[in-house]
C-alpha positions as CSV (number, residue, x, y, z in Angstrom):
1,M,56.8,87.8,134.1
2,Q,58.9,89.3,131.3
3,L,61.7,87.4,129.6
4,H,64.8,89.3,128.7
5,K,67.1,88.2,126.0
6,T,70.7,89.2,125.6
7,L,72.5,88.8,122.4
8,L,76.3,88.7,122.1
9,E,77.0,90.5,119.0
10,D,80.7,90.8,119.1
11,V,82.5,88.1,120.7
12,E,86.0,89.1,121.2
13,E,88.6,86.9,119.7
14,D,92.1,86.5,121.2
15,D,94.4,89.1,119.7
16,F,98.1,88.2,119.6
17,G,101.2,88.8,117.6
18,L,102.7,85.9,115.8
19,I,106.4,85.7,114.6
20,A,107.6,82.7,112.5
21,L,111.1,81.5,113.3
22,Y,113.4,79.3,110.9
23,G,116.4,77.5,112.6
24,D,117.6,73.9,112.7
25,L,117.7,74.1,116.5
26,E,116.3,71.9,119.3
27,E,113.4,73.6,121.0
28,Y,115.4,74.2,124.3
29,R,118.2,75.8,122.4
30,M,115.9,78.3,120.6
31,A,114.2,79.1,124.0
32,Y,117.7,79.7,125.5
33,L,118.8,82.0,122.6
34,L,115.5,84.0,122.9
35,N,116.0,84.4,126.6
36,K,119.6,85.5,126.1
37,Y,119.0,88.0,123.3
38,L,115.5,89.4,124.2
39,K,116.0,89.2,127.9
40,L,112.9,86.8,128.4
41,Q,112.5,84.0,130.8
42,L,110.9,81.3,128.6
43,K,110.5,78.0,130.6
44,R,109.3,74.7,129.4
45,E,105.7,74.0,130.3
46,R,104.9,70.9,132.3
47,R,102.8,69.7,129.4
48,D,103.5,70.1,125.7
49,L,100.7,71.0,123.4
50,D,98.9,67.9,122.2
51,F,96.9,67.8,119.0
52,N,95.1,65.1,117.3
53,H,95.9,64.8,113.6
54,K,94.1,62.0,111.5
55,L,97.1,59.5,111.6
56,V,98.9,60.4,114.8
57,K,98.7,62.2,118.1
58,A,101.2,65.1,118.1
59,F,103.0,66.8,120.9
60,Y,104.5,70.2,120.3
61,A,107.1,71.6,122.6
62,H,105.8,74.6,124.5
63,Y,107.7,77.2,126.6
64,S,106.1,80.4,128.1
65,F,107.0,83.5,130.0
66,K,104.5,85.9,131.6
67,D,106.0,89.5,131.6
68,L,104.1,91.2,134.4
69,K,105.9,94.5,133.9
70,N,104.5,95.0,130.4
71,F,101.3,92.8,130.7
72,R,102.3,90.3,128.1
73,S,102.7,86.6,127.8
74,Y,105.3,85.0,125.4
75,H,104.9,81.5,124.0
76,L,107.5,79.6,122.0
77,V,105.8,76.6,120.2
78,A,107.5,74.1,117.9
79,N,105.6,73.8,114.6
80,K,107.0,70.4,113.7
81,F,106.3,66.9,115.2
82,K,107.9,63.7,113.9
83,G,106.3,60.6,114.7
84,E,105.1,57.3,113.2
85,S,101.8,56.5,111.7
86,K,100.4,53.0,111.9
87,K,98.2,51.4,109.3
88,V,96.7,48.1,109.6
89,L,97.3,46.0,106.6
90,S,95.4,43.0,107.7
91,S,93.3,42.2,110.5
92,G,91.4,39.2,109.1
93,S,93.8,36.7,110.7
94,L,94.9,35.8,114.2
95,F,97.7,38.4,114.1
96,E,97.3,41.8,112.9
97,E,99.8,43.3,110.5
98,E,100.7,46.8,110.7
99,E,102.8,49.1,108.5
100,V,104.7,51.9,110.4
101,R,105.9,55.0,108.5
102,P,107.6,58.1,109.6
103,L,105.5,61.0,109.5
104,Q,105.7,64.9,110.1
105,V,102.8,67.0,111.0
106,N,102.6,70.7,111.6
107,L,100.7,72.6,114.2
108,V,100.1,75.3,111.6
109,P,99.8,73.4,108.3
110,E,99.8,76.4,106.0
111,Y,103.5,77.1,107.2
112,K,105.0,73.7,107.1
113,K,108.6,75.1,106.9
114,V,108.4,77.2,109.8
115,D,110.3,75.5,112.8
116,F,108.9,77.7,115.7
117,F,106.3,80.3,116.5
118,L,106.7,83.0,119.0
119,K,103.3,84.1,120.1
120,I,102.8,87.3,122.1
121,D,99.5,87.6,123.9
122,E,98.1,91.1,124.0
123,E,98.3,92.9,120.7
124,L,101.6,94.6,120.0
125,N,101.7,97.8,117.9
126,Q,103.6,97.4,114.6
127,K,106.6,99.4,115.8
128,D,107.2,97.1,118.8
129,L,106.5,94.0,116.7
130,N,109.0,95.2,114.1
131,L,111.7,95.9,116.7
132,L,111.1,92.3,118.1
133,V,111.4,90.7,114.7
134,N,114.6,92.8,114.1
135,A,116.1,91.8,117.4
136,I,115.4,88.0,116.7
137,S,116.9,88.4,113.2
138,Q,120.4,89.3,114.9
139,I,120.5,85.8,116.6
140,P,123.2,83.9,114.7
141,P,121.4,80.4,114.3
142,V,118.1,81.9,113.2
143,R,118.1,81.8,109.4
144,A,115.0,83.6,108.9
145,V,112.2,85.5,110.9
146,Y,109.0,87.4,110.0
147,K,105.5,88.4,111.3
148,I,102.5,86.7,110.4
149,D,99.2,88.3,110.0
150,T,96.9,86.4,112.3
151,D,93.8,87.6,110.6
152,L,94.6,85.7,107.4
153,L,95.7,82.6,109.3
154,K,93.4,79.6,108.5
155,S,94.3,77.5,111.5
156,K,94.4,80.2,114.1
157,Q,92.5,78.2,116.6
158,N,95.5,75.8,116.8
159,L,97.4,78.7,118.5
160,I,94.8,79.6,121.0
161,F,95.8,77.8,124.3
162,E,96.1,78.5,128.0
C-alpha cells in the first residue's frame, strides 16, 4: 500500500478592496448615503461583528449587499466601538469594588481615526476602485475617503468574515 502526500503550497487568501471613510455619522446614516449615491442596497446584518479585545467585548455595526450582477459583495463596517472597561480594584472583602472607565476600541487598530470601512469582496481593478473612491468623495457628509493597500494591513484578519 502506497501513501500519497499532498502539500498545499499556495493557500489562497481572501482578496478584497478596502476603502476608509471619515464622517461623524451614525452607521445607518452612512449606509443610507452609500445606498443613495452608489446605488447599493446595503442592509444591516442580523448580528454585528463581535471581537474580543483585552478589556472589553466589542460589537461593530455591519451592513452588507450582495451584487449578483457584478459578482461582488459590499460590506460597510464601523471601525469604532465605545464601551466600558471594568477593572476590579479590590476583591479581598465581602464586596468587590470595580472601576468603570469609558473606552474606545477599533476593529483595525492601525487606523484609529477611520470611522468606517467599505470592504468589497472580489478584487477590483484599480480603475474601478478609483471610480468608487471618487463617487464616495462626492457625498457631502463624508469628510475624507481613500483606498487602503490590504497587503500592508497588519490586522487584515479582523476584516475576514462571512
